Backbone as a ProteinNet text record, in pm:
[ID]
protein_1_A
[PRIMARY]
MPVIRSHRLVRGAFLVACAMFAVINHVQAQDEHRRTKVPLIGKIGGGSNRQAFSGKVQSVDLRRNLLMVDTVEGGTTEYFPVKKNVSVYTAAGEKIKVTELTPGTNVIVYFRVKDDRRTVSEIVVLGVAEKPEAKKPAAPS
[TERTIARY]
7924.7	7795.2	7681.4	7694.8	7585	7561.4	7662.4	7646.1	7562.1	7585.2	7509.7	7363.5	7339.1	7203	7128.7	7194.5	7128.6	7096.7	7183.1	7154.2	7028.1	7015.9	6896.5	6771.4	6782.4	6669	6630	6727.7	6700.6	6638.6	6695.9	6642.5	6498.7	6472.5	6338.2	6238.7	6281.6	6194.8	6166.6	6268.9	6250.3	6148.9	6157.9	6064.8	5922	5907.2	5774.3	5718	5799	5754.2	5713.2	5788.8	5753.7	5621.4	5602.3	5477.4	5359.5	5375.6	5268.1	5237.9	5340.8	5321.9	5244.1	5278.3	5210.1	5063.3	5035	4897.1	4816.5	4871.1	4801.3	4776.7	4874.3	4860	4750.9	4745.1	4643.4	4503.3	4488.2	4357.8	4312.4	4403.8	4368	4324.9	4390.2	4354.3	4215	4181.6	4047.4	3942.6	3970	3874.9	3853.6	3960.4	3949.5	3867.8	3885.2	3808.4	3658.9	3625.6	3486.1	3422.9	3497.8	3442.2	3420.8	3502	3488.6	3393.6	3350.7	3261.2	3121.7	3066.2	2934.6	2828.1	2727.2	2622.3	2533.7	2469.8	2379.7	2256.2	2193	2075.4	1962.7	1943.5	1839	1859.4	1984.1	2012.7	1993.4	2013.9	1993.6	1845.3	1761	1617.3	1546.3	1616.7	1554.5	1538.6	1544	1539.2	1402.8	1301.6	1170.1	1103.8	1056.7	985.3	842.4	790.3	654.2	557.3	460	361.2	222.7	124.4	-14.1	-103.2	-208.9	-306	-443.2	-534	-668.8	-769	-871.8	-975.4	-1075.9	-1156.8	-1258.9	-1218	-1235.4	-1202.3	-1293.5	-1232.6	-1309.8	-1326.8	-1214	-1221.6	-1094.4	-1105.2	-991	-983.9	-872.3	-853.8	-734.1	-761.7	-652.8	-590.6	-658.7	-599.4	-483.6	-499.6	-393.6	-316.3	-351.4	-287.6	-296	-415.6	-435.5	-547.6	-521.8	-623.5	-639.3	-762.4	-787.7	-864.6	-809.7	-868.4	-892.7	-1016.1	-1050.4	-1009.3	-963	-928.6	-1053.5	-1034.3	-1147.6	-1231.3	-1165.6	-1236.6	-1301.6	-1259.8	-1318.1	-1258.7	-1148.8	-1090.4	-1013.3	-937.7	-853.7	-859.7	-808.1	-798.1	-650.8	-611.4	-473.8	-472.9	-367.8	-353.1	-241.2	-268.3	-169.9	-154	-29.5	-9.5	-33.9	-122.3	-150.2	-139.6	-108.8	-104.6	-206.2	-239.1	-339.3	-298	-167.1	-120.6	-92.4	-132.4	-110.5	-196.7	-144.1	-215.5	-326.8	-449.7	-566.1	-631.4	-649.2	-706.9	-824.5	-919.5	-1028.4	-978.4	-1055.5	-1016.9	-1011.2	-1087.2	-1087.5	-970	-891.8	-774.2	-796	-913.1	-940.9	-877.8	-819.1	-756.9	-861.4	-862.8	-953.1	-872.2	-935.6	-867.9	-890.9	-800	-811.1	-940	-978.9	-1098.5	-1225.8	-1219.3	-1336.1	-1355	-1259.7	-1274.4	-1378.1	-1474.7	-1580.7	-1574.3	-1623.2	-1624.4	-1699	-1641	-1700.3	-1644.8	-1563.3	-1505.3	-1397.6	-1404.3	-1301.7	-1178.8	-1062.6	-939.2	-822.8	-720.8	-589.2	-493.4	-421.9	-325.1	-185.9	-112	25.9	118	210.7	298.6	435.2	530.2	665.9	695.8	778	817.8	967.6	1005.5	1147.8	1165	1252.1	1277.3	1147.9	1066.2	939.1	839.2	853.8	759.2	698.7	568.5	498.2	490	508.9	490.3	395.9	276.2	177	215.5	226.2	261.4	140	39.3	-75	-193.1	-313	-434.7	-521.2	-569.8	-656.9	-793.1	-896.2	-1033.6	-1088.8	-1127.9	-1183.6	-1334.2	-1398.8	-1543.9	-1589.9	-1685.4	-1738.6	-1832.4	-1837.6	-1925.5	-2070	-2138.6	-2279.5	-2363.5	-2447.1	-2536.3	-2664.6	-2710.3	-2834.4	-2950.9	-3032.3	-3146.2	-3251.9	-3314	-3418.9	-3538.1	-3596.4	-3711.1	-3832.3	-3894.2	-4014.1	-4131	-4217.4	-4332	-4419	-4467.5	-4550.6	-4681.1	-4725.4	-4850.5	-4967.4	-5063.4	-5177.1	-5258.1	-5303.9	-5381.2	-5527.7
4281.3	4259.9	4309.5	4304.5	4356	4504.3	4580.3	4723	4746.5	4670.4	4686.3	4650.5	4544.8	4502	4606.4	4666.7	4767.4	4893.1	4927.9	5042.7	5017	4892.4	4858.1	4864.3	4816.8	4822.1	4965.8	5049.3	5189.6	5258.1	5232	5292.7	5243.7	5113.8	5057.2	5115.9	5127.2	5184.6	5330.8	5401.7	5542	5556.7	5471.1	5476.5	5444.2	5345.3	5309.6	5425.6	5487.8	5600.6	5718.1	5744	5853.3	5824.4	5700.7	5663.9	5678.6	5634.1	5646.1	5793.2	5875.6	6017.4	6082.4	6045.6	6102.7	6060.4	5934.1	5886.2	5955.4	5963	6028.3	6175.2	6242.6	6383.7	6402.4	6311.5	6319	6297.3	6200.8	6172.2	6290.6	6351.4	6467.3	6584.7	6603.2	6713.4	6691.3	6567.5	6538.6	6561.7	6516.5	6533.6	6681.4	6758.6	6902.1	6969	6925.7	6980.6	6950.5	6829.8	6793.3	6880.5	6909.5	6988.6	7134	7186	7326.8	7347.9	7241.1	7251	7291.8	7395.2	7445.4	7367.8	7311.1	7237.5	7331.2	7276.7	7355.6	7395.9	7503.9	7552.9	7450.8	7382.6	7280.7	7169.7	7135.7	7029.9	7079.2	7207.6	7261.8	7258.4	7296.6	7303.8	7171.8	7065.2	6936.8	6900.9	6998.8	6973	6931.8	6939.9	6896.9	7008	6974.7	7073	7025.2	6950	6899	7014.2	7023.5	7129.3	7068.4	7147.3	7099.9	7205.3	7157.7	7245.6	7187.6	7270.9	7221.5	7291.2	7217.7	7272.6	7165.8	7196.1	7103	7049	6919	6855.4	6910.9	6958.6	7002	6883.3	6812.9	6693.9	6611.9	6483.5	6392.9	6337.1	6360.8	6312.6	6217.6	6087	5990	5964.7	6000.6	5988.2	6087	6204.4	6306.9	6313.4	6227.2	6224	6359.7	6417.7	6549.8	6549.6	6616.1	6641.1	6792.2	6840.2	6983.6	7012.3	7102.5	7135.5	7285.7	7323.3	7464.7	7504.5	7627.5	7676.2	7685.3	7687.3	7692.8	7817.1	7926.8	8050.7	8049	7955.9	7944.9	8039.1	8104.3	8201.5	8141.3	8036	7978.1	7824.9	7766.1	7620.8	7583.4	7486	7436.3	7300.1	7273.1	7147.4	7065.8	6937.8	6848.2	6723.7	6684	6559.1	6440.7	6349	6231.2	6105.3	5997.3	5867.3	5778.1	5668.4	5578.7	5523.9	5511.2	5449.4	5549.6	5675.7	5773.2	5733.6	5754.1	5717.4	5817.2	5765.5	5848.6	5787.2	5868.7	5821.7	5909	5848.3	5926.3	5981.8	6070.6	6127.3	6018.7	5908.9	5798.8	5704.1	5725.8	5644	5530.6	5521.3	5416.4	5454	5354.6	5379.9	5364.4	5461.8	5455.4	5481	5465.2	5486.7	5630	5676.9	5811.1	5823.2	5716	5719.4	5742.7	5722.8	5742.4	5888.4	5974.2	6116.7	6176	6243.9	6303.9	6455.6	6526.1	6672.3	6721	6820.7	6877.4	6819.1	6712.9	6650.6	6740.8	6766.3	6846	6759.6	6807.3	6729.6	6817.8	6750.4	6812.5	6733.5	6802.3	6739.4	6769.6	6664	6679.3	6653.7	6746.5	6735	6793.2	6760.2	6814.8	6889.2	6991.4	7068.6	7052.4	7007.8	6994.9	7039.9	7134.9	7190.2	7237.4	7308.9	7364.8	7257.4	7136.2	7028.5	6976.9	6957.1	6903.8	6752.1	6686.8	6543.1	6517.8	6466.9	6441	6313.7	6323.7	6206.6	6145	6226.9	6175.6	6271.6	6215.5	6296.4	6248.5	6342.6	6309.3	6370.9	6286.6	6331.9	6381	6506.9	6565	6547.9	6556.9	6543.3	6508.4	6420.6	6377.5	6484.6	6495.5	6593.8	6567.9	6674.1	6661.4	6642.9	6542	6517.4	6594.7	6667.3	6742	6643.4	6673	6585.8	6606.2	6496.7	6505.6	6574.7	6666.6	6740	6646.7	6648	6566.6	6642.5	6569	6638.2	6697.9	6812.8	6882.4	6804.1	6804.9	6733.6	6808	6733.1	6803.2	6879.4	6994.3	7073.1	7062.8
7584.5	7529.5	7617.1	7750.6	7832.1	7809.7	7772.1	7750.4	7624.4	7519.4	7395.7	7419.1	7492.9	7521.3	7605.2	7700.8	7784.8	7703.1	7605.2	7519.2	7435.3	7385.4	7309.3	7396.4	7518.4	7610.6	7642.3	7665.9	7696.9	7576.2	7457.2	7336.5	7311.1	7328.4	7309	7409.4	7534.5	7637.3	7606.7	7557.2	7522.3	7408.3	7304.9	7192.7	7238	7323.3	7374.7	7456.5	7538.7	7619.9	7530.6	7425.2	7332.8	7263.2	7219.7	7152.2	7247.6	7372.2	7470.5	7498.4	7508.6	7532.5	7417.7	7293.6	7177	7174.1	7205	7205.3	7315.1	7434	7545.7	7514.2	7458.1	7422.1	7316.6	7218.7	7113.1	7171.1	7259.4	7320.9	7405.9	7480.5	7562.2	7474.2	7361.8	7271.7	7213.7	7178.4	7126.8	7235.4	7356.7	7466.5	7496.7	7492.1	7516.9	7406.4	7282.8	7170	7189.1	7235.3	7257.7	7365.5	7469.8	7579.5	7541.4	7450.7	7414.5	7297.7	7234.8	7120.7	7168.6	7109.9	7148.1	7071.2	7142.2	7070.7	6989.9	6889	6805.4	6884.5	6846.1	6917.5	6914.9	6805.2	6796.5	6897.2	6922.4	7019	7161.1	7185.8	7319.8	7354.6	7262.8	7287.8	7268	7245.7	7226.8	7079.9	6991.5	6849.8	6797.5	6879.9	6834.9	6755.6	6638.6	6558.9	6535.4	6630.3	6619.4	6641.3	6552.2	6560.6	6557.1	6595.1	6595.5	6530.4	6467.6	6404.7	6432.8	6481.9	6509.8	6419	6383.3	6297	6260.9	6159	6111.7	5975.3	5958.5	5831.6	5722.4	5615.8	5500.4	5406	5377.6	5293.3	5306.7	5268	5264.5	5123	5056.2	4919.4	4919.6	4932.4	4937.6	4800.9	4694.4	4561.9	4547.1	4604.1	4600	4731.1	4827.4	4959.3	5028.2	5031.2	5090	5193.1	5304.1	5406.1	5413	5394.6	5401	5528.7	5608.8	5738.6	5745.3	5778	5798.7	5938.9	5953.3	6086	6171	6301.2	6393.2	6367.7	6338.2	6311	6173	6088.1	5955.5	5853.1	5884.8	5793.9	5678.9	5704.3	5599.2	5603.5	5497	5487.8	5480	5560.7	5558	5490.4	5415	5343.4	5407.3	5431.7	5492.2	5406	5379.3	5305.1	5398.8	5360.7	5442.7	5358.5	5424.6	5360.2	5429.9	5367	5423.8	5560	5584	5707.8	5820.6	5807	5913.8	6034.5	6153.9	6276.9	6304.2	6317.1	6348.7	6472.5	6577	6702	6741.7	6810.5	6868.7	7001.1	7061.6	7190.6	7297.8	7278.3	7374.1	7352.9	7246.4	7221.4	7123.5	7064	6966.5	6832.5	6767.7	6638.1	6527.8	6436.3	6321.8	6195.3	6080.6	5952.2	5904.1	5821.5	5764.8	5683.6	5620.4	5535.8	5617.4	5749.4	5835.1	5875.6	5841.2	5871.1	5776.6	5832.7	5751.4	5762.4	5661.7	5667.8	5792.9	5857.4	5977.6	6106.3	6097.8	6216.2	6274.5	6405.8	6473.4	6498.5	6453.7	6466.7	6511.4	6563	6584.1	6497.2	6411	6322	6377.2	6413.5	6460.2	6341.4	6318.8	6202.8	6234.8	6149.8	6159.2	6029.7	6040.4	5922.3	5904.3	5785.4	5753.3	5609.5	5588.1	5454.9	5389.1	5464.1	5416.6	5371.1	5419.7	5388.7	5517.8	5514.8	5631.1	5621.4	5735.7	5745.3	5861.6	5832.3	5936.8	6010.2	6142.7	6221.8	6289.6	6320.7	6394.5	6381.3	6382.5	6381	6496.8	6577.5	6689.3	6663.3	6668.6	6646.2	6779.1	6782.3	6904.8	6911.9	6799.7	6796.6	6656.7	6649.4	6520.4	6467.9	6338.1	6275.1	6314.7	6347	6385.6	6261.1	6264.5	6151.2	6176	6077.8	6097.7	6115.5	6214.6	6240.9	6134.9	6096.7	5997.1	6059.7	5986.8	6041.2	6048	6161.4	6177.5	6115.5	6048.4	5989.2	6099.5	6071.5	6171	6192	6315.1	6348.4	6283.9	6228.6	6166.1	6270.1	6231.6	6326.7	6305.5
[MASK]
+++++++++++++++++++++++++++++++++++++++++++++++++++++++++++++++++++++++++++++++++++++++++++++++++++++++++++++++++++++++++++++++++++++++++++++

């Protein structure tokens, strides 16, 4: 009987060793595959597609969720989709509402582009629109 028992032990140990070998071999193959896998170009460069646009506010239409900004040179108008809850800050860091943006205000619009769609993440006000001074009546001569 001791011979039969030792054969079972040897066979059991052999099966356990084979299973361990197969698992270790599988794990090594996965690890090797991970090391040889080339990362995507977007992941190499950080993947950030954040862009900025500076200009003067032409108008804010919250009914259509649109912000229209003229380029600094005044050549074209860019349209940005905005929502009421978009973050708007002054240059000093004070938070204001989108509705407080007035035509002529100098801004930088930070946005992301995904699938040809812009998503505005933040607007920074660089300078408030200058209000024309009321002309003083000329002194009588």
